[in-house]
C-alpha positions in Angstrom: -28.2 0.9 -8.4 -29.5 -2.7 -8.6 -28.9 -4.6 -5.9 -29.0 -8.7 -5.3 -32.0 -9.9 -3.4 -30.6 -10.0 0.3 -27.4 -8.0 -0.1 -26.4 -5.4 1.0 -23.8 -2.5 0.4 -21.5 -1.8 2.3 -21.7 1.8 3.6 -18.5 3.3 3.9 -17.9 5.8 6.4 -16.9 8.6 4.0 -17.1 12.7 4.0 -16.2 14.9 1.2 -15.3 18.6 1.6 -14.9 20.7 -1.5 -13.5 24.2 -1.6 -11.9 26.4 -4.8 -9.3 24.6 -5.4 -9.4 21.0 -3.4 -11.3 18.4 -2.5 -10.9 15.9 0.8 -12.1 12.9 1.0 -12.2 10.5 4.2 -10.7 7.0 3.9 -12.6 3.9 4.8 -9.4 1.3 6.3 -11.1 -2.1 6.3 -9.2 -6.0 5.7 -11.6 -6.6 3.2 -11.4 -10.3 2.8 -8.6 -12.9 4.1 -5.9 -15.4 2.0 -6.0 -13.0 -1.0 -2.9 -11.6 -3.1 -1.1 -7.9 -2.2 -0.4 -6.9 -6.0 1.2 -3.9 -8.0 0.7 -2.9 -11.5 3.3 -2.9 -13.8 3.2 -0.2 -17.3 2.5 -2.9 -19.2 -1.1 -3.8 -17.2 0.1 -7.0 -15.1 0.0 -7.3 -12.0 3.2 -8.4 -10.0 1.8 -11.2 -6.6 4.0 -10.2 -3.5 2.4 -12.3 -1.1 -0.7 -13.9 0.6 -1.9 -12.4 4.0 -4.3 -12.6 6.4 -5.5 -9.7 8.1 -2.8 -8.7 7.2 -4.5 -7.3 4.2 -6.1 -3.5 4.6 -7.3 -1.2 2.4 -8.2 2.5 1.8 -11.4 2.9 0.2 -13.4 5.6 -1.2 -16.4 6.0 -2.6 -17.7 6.8 -6.1 -20.7 7.5 -8.0 -20.7 6.4 -11.7 -23.8 6.6 -14.6 -26.7 8.7 -14.9 -29.4 8.1 -12.3 -26.0 7.4 -10.2 -24.8 4.3 -9.3 -22.9 4.1 -5.5 -19.6 2.2 -5.9 -16.8 1.9 -2.9 -12.7 1.2 -4.4 -9.2 1.5 -3.3 -7.4 4.2 -3.4 -4.1 3.4 -5.1 -1.0 5.1 -5.8 0.6 2.3 -7.7 -1.5 2.2 -10.9 -3.3 5.1 -13.0 -6.7 3.4 -13.9 -10.1 3.5 -12.5 -11.6 -0.2 -12.8 -15.1 -1.4 -11.3 -17.0 -4.7 -11.0 -19.7 -5.2 -13.5 -23.2 -6.3 -12.1 -23.4 -9.6 -14.8 -19.4 -11.0 -12.7 -20.3 -13.8 -11.1 -19.0 -12.5 -8.6 -20.8 -9.8 -8.1 -24.3 -12.4 -8.9 -23.1 -14.3 -5.9 -23.2 -11.5 -3.5 -19.3 -10.9 -3.0 -19.0 -7.4 -4.5 -20.1 -5.9 -1.6 -18.9 -2.4 -2.5 -21.5 -1.9 -5.2 -21.7 -3.1 -8.6 -22.3 -1.2 -12.0 -24.8 -2.1 -14.1 -24.1 0.0 -17.8 -27.6 -0.5 -19.1 -29.0 1.3 -16.1 -26.6 4.4 -17.2 -28.1 7.0 -19.3 -25.0 8.4 -20.1 -22.8 5.2 -20.5 -21.1 4.9 -24.1 -18.4 1.0 -24.8 -15.0 2.3 -26.1 -13.8 -0.6 -26.3 -16.1 -3.8 -25.6 -13.1 -6.8 -23.7 -10.9 -4.6 -24.5 -10.1 -4.1 -20.2 -8.3 -6.8 -19.3 -5.6 -7.3 -16.6 -3.7 -10.6 -15.9 -2.0 -11.5 -12.8 0.5 -13.7 -11.9 -1.7 -16.5 -10.1 -3.7 -18.5 -12.0 -7.0 -17.5 -12.3 -6.6 -13.8 -11.6 -7.7 -12.1 -14.2 -10.1 -9.1 -14.4 -11.4 -8.0 -17.6 -14.1 -6.5 -19.5 -15.0 -3.5 -21.8 -13.6 -0.3 -21.8 -16.5 2.7 -21.7 -17.3 6.2 -20.3 -19.0 7.9 -18.3 -19.9 10.6 -15.9 -18.4 9.8 -12.8 -18.7 12.0 -8.8 -15.5 10.9 -6.6 -16.6 10.9 -2.8 -19.4 13.6 -3.4 -17.7 16.1 -5.8 -19.1 18.1 -9.0 -20.0 15.8 -11.8 -16.9 14.6 -14.3 -18.1 13.8 -17.7 -17.1 10.9 -20.1 -14.2 10.1 -17.8 -12.9 6.8 -19.3 -13.0 3.2 -16.8 -12.3 -0.1 -17.1 -16.5 -2.4 -16.6 -14.6 -5.5 -15.2 -17.4 -8.5 -15.9 -14.4 -11.5 -15.2 -13.3 -11.0 -11.8 -10.7 -11.8 -9.1 -11.0 -8.9 -7.3 -14.9 -8.1 -5.7 -14.8 -5.0 -6.1 -12.5 -2.0 -8.2 -9.9 0.6 -7.7 -8.7 3.8 -8.4 -5.7 4.7 -9.9 -4.1 7.9 -9.4 -1.0 7.4 -10.8 0.6 9.0 -14.0 -1.4 8.1 -17.6 2.1 6.5 -18.7 1.5 4.1 -15.8 -1.8 2.8 -17.7 -3.2 -0.7 -18.2 -3.4 -0.2 -22.2 -0.9 2.5 -22.8 0.8 0.3 -25.1 -2.6 0.0 -26.8 -3.6 1.7 -30.7 -5.6 3.9 -28.4 -3.1 5.5 -26.3 -3.1 6.8 -23.2 -6.7 9.0 -21.8 -7.1 10.7 -19.6 -7.3 9.8 -15.6 -9.1 10.9 -12.8 -6.8 13.4 -11.6 -6.3 14.9 -14.9 -10.1 15.8 -15.2 -10.3 16.3 -11.7 -7.9 19.3 -13.0 -9.8 20.1 -16.5 -13.0 20.3 -14.9 -11.8 23.2 -12.4 -11.9 21.3 -9.5 -8.0 21.7 -8.5 -5.2 24.1 -9.6 -2.6 20.9 -10.2 -1.9 17.3 -10.5 -1.4 17.1 -6.9 -2.6 15.3 -3.9 -1.8 14.4 0.1 -2.1 11.6 1.4 -2.7 10.9 5.3 -3.1 6.8 5.8 -3.0 7.6 9.7 -2.0 4.9 11.8 -3.8 1.2 12.9 -5.8 2.9 15.7 -7.6 4.9 13.4 -10.2 3.5 11.5 -10.1 6.6 8.3 -7.7 8.6 6.9 -7.5 11.5 4.2 -6.9 11.9 0.8 -6.6 15.3 -0.2 -6.9 16.3 -4.5 -5.2 19.7 -4.6 -4.1 20.6 -0.8 -2.3 19.6 2.0 -3.4 19.7 5.4 -0.4 21.2 7.5 -2.0 20.0 11.4 -1.0 16.5 10.0 2.2 16.3 10.2 5.1 18.0 12.3 8.5 18.5 11.3 9.8 19.2 7.9 7.8 18.7 4.6 10.9 17.7 2.2 9.9 17.9 -1.3 12.0 14.8 -3.0 12.5 14.9 -7.1 10.5 11.2 -8.4 13.2 9.2 -9.5 12.7 6.7 -12.9 11.0 3.5 -13.0 11.9 0.3 -14.8 11.2 1.7 -17.9 13.8 5.1 -17.5 11.0 7.7 -17.5 9.1 8.9 -14.3 5.8 7.5 -14.2 5.2 6.3 -11.0 6.1 8.1 -7.4 9.4 6.6 -6.9 11.5 8.5 -4.7 15.0 7.8 -2.9 15.5 6.0 -0.3 19.5 6.4 1.4 18.9 4.5 4.8 17.4 2.0 6.5 17.8 1.6 10.9 16.5 0.6 13.6 16.1 2.4 17.5 15.5 -0.3 20.2 13.8 0.0 23.4 17.0 1.2 25.6 17.9 4.3 22.3 20.6 1.9 20.5 20.1 2.4 17.1 22.0 -0.1 14.5 22.0 0.6 10.9 20.4 -1.3 8.7 21.1 -0.4 5.4 24.8 -0.6 4.0 26.8 2.1 3.6 26.4 4.2 0.0 23.3 2.6 -0.1 20.7 4.3 -2.6 17.9 3.0 -3.5 15.2 3.9 -5.4 11.4 2.3 -4.0 7.9 3.1 -4.6 5.7 4.9 -2.6 2.2 2.6 -3.3 -0.7 2.6 -1.5 -2.1 0.0 -3.1 0.2 -2.5 -1.9 -0.5 -3.5 2.4 3.7 -4.5 3.1 6.7 -2.6 2.7 9.4 -4.3 0.5 12.9 -3.8 1.4 16.2 -5.5 -0.2 17.5 -8.6 0.8 20.1 -7.4 3.4 17.5 -4.8 4.8 15.0 -7.1 5.5 17.1 -9.8 6.6 18.6 -7.7 9.1 15.1 -6.0 10.2 13.8 -9.1 10.5 16.4 -10.8 12.0 15.8 -7.9 14.9 13.1 -8.3 15.7 12.8 -12.7 16.1 11.4 -12.9 12.7 10.7 -16.7 11.8 9.6 -17.3 7.8 5.9 -19.6 8.0 6.5 -23.4 7.4 4.2 -22.8 4.1 7.9 -20.4 3.0 5.2 -17.7 2.5 5.0 -15.4 5.5 7.5 -13.8 7.9 5.9 -14.3 11.6 6.6 -12.9 14.9 5.1 -12.9 18.4 2.2 -10.5 18.4 3.2 -8.8 21.3 5.2 -6.6 19.3 2.1 -4.3 18.8 3.3 -3.0 21.9 7.0 -2.8 21.9 8.9 0.3 22.3 11.0 0.8 19.0 11.3 2.6 15.6 12.5 1.6 12.1 14.0 4.7 10.8 13.7 5.7 7.1 15.8 8.4 5.7 15.4 9.4 1.8 17.2 12.1 -0.7 20.4 12.3 1.5 21.8 15.6 2.7 19.2 17.9 4.1 16.8 14.9 3.2 13.9 13.6 5.8 13.5 11.0 8.2 10.1 8.9 9.0 10.2 6.3 12.0 7.8 4.0 11.5 7.1 2.1 15.2 7.0 -1.1 15.3 3.7 -1.6 16.3 2.4 -0.3 12.5 4.1 -3.3 11.4 2.5 -6.2 13.1 -0.2 -7.6 10.9 -3.0 -9.7 11.7 -2.9 -12.5 14.4 -2.6 -15.8 12.1 -1.9 -18.1 14.6 -3.3 -18.6 18.7 -0.7 -19.2 21.1 -1.9 -22.5 21.2 0.3 -23.0 17.4 2.6 -20.3 18.2 5.5 -20.8 21.1 4.3 -17.1 23.0 1.5 -16.4 24.5 -0.1 -13.4 21.9 0.2 -15.6 19.7 1.9 -15.5 16.1 1.4 -12.6 13.6 2.3 -11.0 10.1 5.8 -9.1 9.9 4.4 -6.6 7.0 7.6 -6.8 5.3 8.5 -8.3 2.1 11.6 -8.6 -0.1 11.5 -7.6 -4.0 12.4 -10.8 -5.0 7.8 -11.0 -4.5 7.5 -8.3 -5.9 10.0 -8.9 -9.4 12.3 -6.8 -8.1 10.7 -3.4 -6.9 11.5 -1.9 -3.3 8.3 -1.0 -2.2 6.7 1.4 0.7 3.9 0.4 1.2 0.9 1.3 3.6 2.8 -0.3 7.0 5.4 2.3 6.1 2.5 5.3 4.5 0.9 4.9 7.8 3.6 7.0 9.9 4.2 9.3 6.7 2.1 12.0 5.8 3.2 12.2 1.9 2.7 14.9 -1.0 2.6 13.8 -5.0 2.8 15.9 -7.9 2.7 14.8 -10.8 2.9 17.7 -12.8 6.2 18.4 -11.2 7.1 14.8 -10.7 8.3 15.6 -7.4 7.2 14.0 -3.7 7.1 15.5 -0.7 7.4 13.5 3.0 6.8 14.7 6.5 6.2 13.1 9.8 3.0 12.6 10.3 1.0 13.0 13.4 -0.5 9.6 14.6 -4.7 9.6 15.2 -5.0 13.0 14.9 -8.9 14.1 14.4 -8.2 18.2 15.4 -9.3 20.8 13.3 -7.6 20.7 9.8 -5.8 23.5 8.6 -6.2 23.6 4.2 -3.5 24.9 1.8 -4.6 24.8 -1.4 -1.6 23.5 -3.7 -2.1 26.6 -7.0 -1.0 26.0 -9.9 3.2 26.3 -10.3 6.5 24.2 -8.8 6.4 24.5 -5.7 4.5 22.7 -3.0 3.3 25.0 -0.9 4.8 24.0 2.9 7.5 22.8 1.6 10.7 23.7 3.6 13.3 22.2 1.6 14.5 19.7 -1.7 16.7 16.8 -1.2 18.1 15.9 -4.4 20.0 12.2 -3.7 19.3 9.9 -6.7 17.9 6.3 -6.8 18.8 2.8 -8.7 16.5 0.6 -9.3 17.6 -2.9 -8.1 17.3 -5.7 -10.5 14.9 -8.5 -10.0 17.0 -11.3 -8.0 15.4 -14.3 -5.9 17.5 -14.6 -3.1 17.5 -15.9 0.5 17.6 -13.5 3.0 18.8 -15.9 5.7 15.6 -15.8 7.9 15.1 -18.7 9.0 11.9 -21.1 8.6 10.2 -22.0 11.8 11.0 -25.7 13.7 7.8 -27.4 14.6 7.9 -28.7 18.6 6.0 -32.3 19.3 2.9 -31.9 15.6 1.9 -28.3 15.8 3.6 -26.2 18.2 5.6 -23.1 16.3 8.6 -21.7 18.0 9.1 -18.5 18.3 12.4 -16.8 17.2 14.9 -15.1 18.9 15.1 -11.2 18.4 18.5 -9.0 18.5 16.7 -5.9 18.7 15.6 -5.3 22.7 12.2 -4.7 22.6 10.3 -3.8 25.9 6.9 -4.5 25.5 4.2 -3.7 28.3 4.3 -6.9 29.7 8.0 -8.1 29.3 11.0 -6.8 28.1 13.0 -9.1 25.2 16.7 -9.3 24.9 18.9 -11.7 23.1 22.6 -10.3 23.1 24.0 -7.2 21.7 23.2 -5.5 18.0 26.0 -4.9 16.1 27.1 -1.9 13.9 25.1 -3.5 11.4 22.8 -6.2 11.3 22.4 -6.3 7.4 25.2 -8.1 7.6 23.8 -11.0 9.8 22.9 -13.1 7.4 23.8 -16.2 8.8 22.6 -19.5 7.6 20.0 -21.4 9.8 19.1 -25.0 9.7 15.3 -25.3 8.1 12.9 -27.6 9.9 10.4 -29.5 8.3 6.6 -29.1 8.6 5.4 -31.8 10.7 1.9 -32.5 10.3 1.0 -29.0 11.0 -2.2 -27.2 10.0 -2.0 -23.5 8.9 -4.6 -21.3 10.5 -7.7 -20.9 8.4 -7.3 -18.2 6.1 -3.7 -17.3 6.4 -2.1 -19.1 3.1 -5.0 -19.8 1.1 -4.7 -18.7 -2.6 
């Protein structure tokens, strides 16, 4: 590929294993830049802005090549969208050397064809947050796979994001699904039609915070990467009333503390259609569930009102967030507290805790237009299988940091998910977008610079201390008491944490 003078392309430590019926790719995790936005794509092509974060923004990347001769790029793997788009070398950000995962020069590819000049345009909620350019087609490979010819791609010459995205969702969720040209074959469609996989299905293993790599297996399941039952869950209709995204039914959320006491966070009869989205860093829960969890962990709202802060020492706390899916006969995924402690936003001189203040990797659906989303802070603890052909997902408890020998089962044609032991059939409802107060207190300020940490209601034992504040009630979700808001007295935000 063409390189700007003095620019080095970041090599992703990924590998590809291709066998009859499946394609296994390593995922490379990285925190790309500070102060950027967490987003998800809507069916109309727009993308919701969620939260600005610091190093809490993580991405999972794969290598692809585009063109003849092949040009190397790294792209974010995203279950929450369906298009493959890449930055054009003519984009101003790429000229400035910011496209560190590579860019694409259409004029250098003998197989590139323009489909619609200026037709690719995704506009985001934040001012200026737009990726736009041409719709085209070219030969691609995914992580060293056999070539896929004439894959439709967006080639963005106007960039907000310095690298592209490979969406692996339904074709009905494409950015141009309401255009005169209609839907087009996605990367998953073409992996199947090319005979590389048997079914439009794949498994995802992000691995935990301590690991830098995970894996996606198109057309296969690695039985060594999960424990217990792999339970199939019928996908639920999305906001448009059809099954076009990976919504599953979340029926219970609870917290088990360091003493073994479990606090129910979700109300009785809870049944929420919730999106499994690897392109969203945080987990976004309904207001009642989120408030109970945040207060239990002692979270406070950042003085800017755009993030939730907890002591960084909770990265070694003993406790789990328990998510149950599908109702009777369903599956429960336990997420350790350590997996929801994001990047450090404040040092111990700015946040009243010796470990400093870190971002809690949670928000509410009000931050995403009303969608409940289980992002990477959940998916790191789950082994997930996605089956577009049969509109089913399957979940099991992930085996953390498993680096042993793989045992991969090919997903054949048909309707059953191999190794799935049960199917849970409870249905979920869509949350209506509501801007609501969460009840999480805004941080108090001591003097002119010190943010005071909150007081947890869960018993949280860490490697250095035990924090206990009162006893938990039978339902922390009911604890929505108003807390006085403190004014921000001359406090400067930590560099990069909330920059837009």
